[in-house]
N, C-alpha and C positions, 0 to 999 in steps of 0.2 A: 251690562255696561264692560269697558277696558280700559280699566283702570293704569294709564304708563305710568304714574307710581302714585300708593296710599302712602298720605301724608298722617306725622302723628300731631298731635296736640300741639303748637308751641308753649313756649314757658317752663312748664315743670318736667314736663316730658312725659306727661299723660295721653295713654294711646286709646282715652273712653270714648272718643270721636270714630275709631277702627274698628268693627263691630264682623262680624261673618253672622249675618243670622240664617240663609241659606242654608250655610255650611254645618250651621248646629243644626240645625232638622235634620241633616241628613245624619250626622254623626247620630243621632237618636234614633232616627230608624236602622242605622247598623249596630248600633248596641241591642236593639231588641231584637234581631235575626242572626245576627256573627257575637259570635263569644271574644268580647274582648273590643269590639267593634272595628277589627280591622283580619287580614289573614295573615300578618308579618306584627310582633309584640312593637318593633322596634318603630311602626309606622302608627302605634298606638295613639288615642289622643291623649294619654297623660302623660307623653314624648314632648307635650305642646301648654304653652301656658293656656290655662283651662278661658271656655270656650273662644279661642283663637286657633284652633287644630283645622286649616281648611280642607275640605274636600272637592277633590283635584277635578276638573271637566276634560281638559284637555292639554294638550304641551308640543313645542316644536321648540326645534332648534335647545338654547339652552333656559329656556321661557315654560311659564307653567300657569295655568288658568283655572282658579275655583270656580264654583258655584253659583258664585257671588260677584262674580264678572272681577276681582282684581287679578292683576298678571303680577307673577313674580320673576325672579331672577334666578333659578334653582340651584342648590348645590348638594351633592351627593346624589345625585338625581338615578330613583330605583335602587338605594342602598349600593350606590356604588356599581349597579349595573350598565348603567345608560353612558357612556363614557364616550360618543361620539354626537352626543347630542340627539332629543326627540325628532323622530319620521328621518332619520338619517337617510337621503337618499339612496345611498348604496346599498344602505340595508335592507328599506323597505321593497327596492326594486328586484333585488333576490327573492326574498318572503314572496314576494306576490307569482312572481315567476314560477314557485314552484307548489302553491295553490290551486294554479290550475293545471298542475302536470299531476294531484295528489298525494296526500300529506302521510298515509301510512297504510303501508302493506302487510301479506301473510308475508313476505319474505323481504331479505336487506332491499334497499334500494340503493344504485349505482351509488347515489348521493353519501351514502356511508363512508364506500371506501374511498372516492372523492375528497370530503374533507376530513377524511383518519391521514391522508398524504398530507394534506397539507397544515391539519396540525402537527403533525411528526415534522415537518418541514419547518413550520415555526419555532418548534421546541426541539431542540435536535437532543436534547440528554434525556430525552423519551423515546423507549421503541416500541411501544405499544398503545394503545390509548381506547378506551370505552366511556361513550356519550350516556350521560343522563340529563334530567330534567332539572335536580336542584342539588348544592354543595353537600347537604347533609348524605345523600343516597351514595356521593362519590367517597365521603370521607370515613364513613359506617363498611364501605366495601373496601377500603384501603385497611381499616381495623379488621376486617373479618380475613381476609389477606394476610395478614401479619401473623396473624393468631394460627392461621393454616398454615403457613412457612413455618412458622418457629416451632411450635407444637406450644404456646405458652401462653398464660391465659391474660396476662394483667397487660393492661395499655398505660405509659405514660407521657403524657400531656402535660403543655406547658400552663400552667398556671395563670402567668401574667397576661394569655391574651383570652379575649373576653368569648371568643363563641365558635366552635368546631362540629358542631351534628343537634338535631333535633333526639337523638336517638338517645338509649340509656346509659351509654355508658360515657357521654358527657353528661345528659340533663344531671346527672344524679352527683354530680362533682358542685352545681351551682346552688343555690338559698329555694330556687324554684323544683325540687328533688320530690315531690308526693308523687306515689305513686311508684316508686320503682325501686324495687327490692331492694334493702342489705347487702346481700348475699353481692349485688352487682355493682351496687357503689364501691364495694369493696375490691375492686378488681381495677379500680381505676388508683392513679398514683397520679402525683406533679414533680415538676420542676421546674425552679425559678429562669426565667431567661437572662441569658449571660455567664452564667454561672457551672460552669464547667466542671469544677468540684464540687458542686450540690448534686449533680445530676451524675457525675461518679459512684459520689455516694449513695445517692437510689437506688443505680442498678447494680451495685456492690451487694447492699440490702436486701436486695432482692434479686439477688444472684440466680439467674438461668430460667426467671420468672415473667418477666418484662419482653412482651413481643415486640414493641415500636416506641421509639420514640415521634409523637407529633406533635407539629409546632407550626407556625405562620412564620418562616424565616427573616422576616421583618415586620416592625411596624410603626409605633410612633418615634421611634429610636434606630440608629443604624446599628447590625448586629457590631460589636468588640469586636475587633483585628483579631482573627483568627478562630472565631467562636463559632461558625460554622465548620470550617473544617474540624473543628475539635469533636466539635459532634458525628461527624464522621464518624471520626477515630475512634470516638467512643460506640458507636456501633457496631462497626466490624469487629471491635473485641470485644463485647459483649454478646455477640452475635444477634444481634435486634434487627428490625428493621427502621430506617429513619425515611420519616413521609412526612413533606414540606406541604405545609396547607397554604397555593396561593391563588387563592380564593379573590383576596384584596390586589398580590401584587401581581399576579399572571396579569401580562400586558401592561399594566402600570409601572411596574419596576422597570421590563423593559418587554421586547416583543415576546422573548422566551421567560419570562416570570425575573423571579428575582435570581433563581438558579443560574439563568441565565447572568445575566449581573457578575454576580458573585461566585462563581467559578467552582459550586460547589453541587453536586449530584445526586440528591437523593435517592434512594430506593422505588418507590414511589412520590407521586404529589396531584395535589388537586386541583383544577380549575374551573370557575365560572362567573359570574357577575359579568366582567366587562367584556366576556367572551359571544355572548348574545345580544350586547347593546339592549337590554331590555328581553329579551326571548329569550324562554326556559331552555338553556343548554347548560350542562357544566359536561366538565371530564377528569377522569381517573387516566394517570396516565404512568408509566414506571417504567423496570427494567423487565427485558422480555420474557426470563427465567420464571420471576416472579406473575406479572400476567398469565401468560402461556399455563399457569395454574387454573385459570376460573373459562380455560378454555377446553378443545376437544381432544387437542395434538398432545399429549401427555399420556405416560401409564401409571400416574400415581392420584390418589384420590380424588376426588373433582371438588370444587371450590365453587359456591354458589355466589357467584361474583356481583355481578350486576342486570335485574333482569327488568326492565322497565315497558309495558307495552308502548308509551307515547316516551321513551328516551331516544330514537333516532325519527321523529317527528322531521320528515325531508323541508317543512318550510324553518322552523327554528336551525338545523345542520347548515342552511342554506344561509342561515343572518351569521353563523359562526364563520364561515367560510369569509362572507363578504368584511366580516367584522377582521377576521386576521388577514387580510387581502387590504383591505384599509389602511391598518396599523403600519406594515410595512413600507408599503408604495406612497402612505403620505407622510410617514414622520410624526402620526399620533404621539408616540411616547413624548417624544422631546419639546413637542408642543405644549403637553400636559404638564412636564415639568415648569417651562416657560409659562406658561398661565398660573401655574402657581404661586413660583418664584415671585409673581409680579405683584397678586393678591396678597401675601405675608408682606410684603416690603411696604405696601402701602397700609395695609392692617395695622403691623407694628409703628408705622409713624404716627397712622392716627391714634394710637391707644396711648403712645406715647405722648402725644403732643395736649390727648385731654389728662395725663397724669393720671392714667390706667395701666400703663405698662408693664406692669406686676401682676397685675389683678385681672386683665382679660390676655391670655397668652396663645398667641399660633405656636402647633405644632405637628411633626412630622414632615414626610417627605414630601417634593413640592406637590407632586403629585396625587397626594393621600392627604391633604391638611385637614387639623382637628385644629377646636379649639378648646383649651379649660378655662375657665368662670373661677375664681378664686376669690376668699372675703376679704376684710380688713385682717384677718392675721393670715393670708395666705395660704389656706385652707378653698378645694375642694368643694362650690356650693352650687344646691341645686335651686336654690332661691337666687342669685346671683343670675344663674343660666338663664332662670326665667324671665328677668327683668332683660336681658340682654336678646332674648327672643322674641319676646312682646316688641322692641324696639325695633329689630330689623323685619319683623313681619309688618310694621304699618309702613317701615317706610318701602316696602315691595322684596324684600331679600328672605326668600325661605332655604335655610341655613343651616338644620341641626349638625353640619361642618360647614369645611370649607373648602370639601372635596373637587375641582374639576372638570369637567366636562369640555371636548373638542369644540363645544359650539359655541363658549364665550369669546366674546370680544371684546377692544378695550372699553367699550363704553359700558361695557356691564362688570368690567372690573372697578370701571374709574365710582358709576352709580355704589357699587357695594362699597366703598371706602368711603362715600359719601356717608350713608347709613350706618356702616360700624363709627365713624368720631362722633355720630350725633347720637348713638346710643351709650356713646361712654360719656359723655355729656351728664346723661342721667347716671347712667353708673358712679362716676364721680362724684353726684347728688348724694347719691345715696351711701357711698362710702362715709362721706363727709356728715351724713344724718347717722349712723350707728346702724345702717341695715338697709333694706331693698323694700321692705316691707310694704310701704305706701304705694310701690309700683308696681307690686304684685298679681292684683288687680283680680288672684283668688287665690287655688292652693299651687304651689313648686310643683314644676317638671318633677316627675318619678323616673330611678333607672329601672330599667328592663327587668334584673332578677334581683327580685324581692319575693318573699316568704309570704305577705299576706298583700289583698289588694288595694 
């Protein structure tokens, strides 16, 4: 069954008629074999309303189909990685070509130098680049390099940003710190985004101990005027390395990332997600003086920077090259912003029209939109998020966020806005009733980082 549009039950906003029996069975099989039922916590079924976590069969463009045959307009595709849309012809053709030539060899492939040249031409603020398979490897390599270059033990990360790595130096700072020694946790300190005075106080308190400042250059809010330049100055004055995590901002803010947009050059930066359009590739890039410490052409102590068997698989690097070319030649970043602006305007009009404009709030840069669900007191609510997600799913919209892909078209945006309006009508009923309990259909969705299951 290819359901063009899943219809919620009429009247009270119940989604009782919308069920996913095959997905439920597939989720049970996953939990029996895979801890958490998914290979990424953010994809877990606890992030979706109970019984309504679709298991995907396939995707094309901006749409995915679940194993029950339902079609959805998908947002945040692949946790923001599939920014061109599924099965993008330019990317898949580049991948197929390399698969026919071999994917991994005992020595570097010529593809590695070609893609490095392409990357550094697109991100000219970097002088060298090393590729890996995931963001955690790249950010941890940046931290290790900063510690080696400075001889300092502490890492200062932005405490307002949700995720940097699966490795101990970051996970120890979250509620899921089980298994990580206190001695490791003590070496990570945090600073607030946008507050230069607090960051300087931190660097002064740990004078001569902080190896690096690591942060996303921008998230749901734009950096305050002068903030990134101020961080650059603080890092220089205190002798630490400035690291921009551009996993999300890379390509979505500009082809050269946030550093290209805002004109502030970090010492090191990390890229991923959009870089491969779903294929596994990430990058650590930065100043030659630092990066070469992980190489062979220097006289100092060697740094084990990045070394992965599959880090330079030819087909993933070919995907990255195709993505970079497509972004530059087709103006993808500008289109992502235009699509996001259209979607945000439509959603805001729909929420205001249903009287919930102060409760369903769209935030972020147009190319990276998220939404907040607030209760009757204006507080973030997992219960109201559950209600909202249930209504979106029943309307054929899979949207843990409103992060757009280049494959969306006007029809997709219009349908999404219509479904949001229907969901907001139910949201209004819940607010008027004093709570969303009758519309939840089970336990509420849960935050990823929590101490107990």
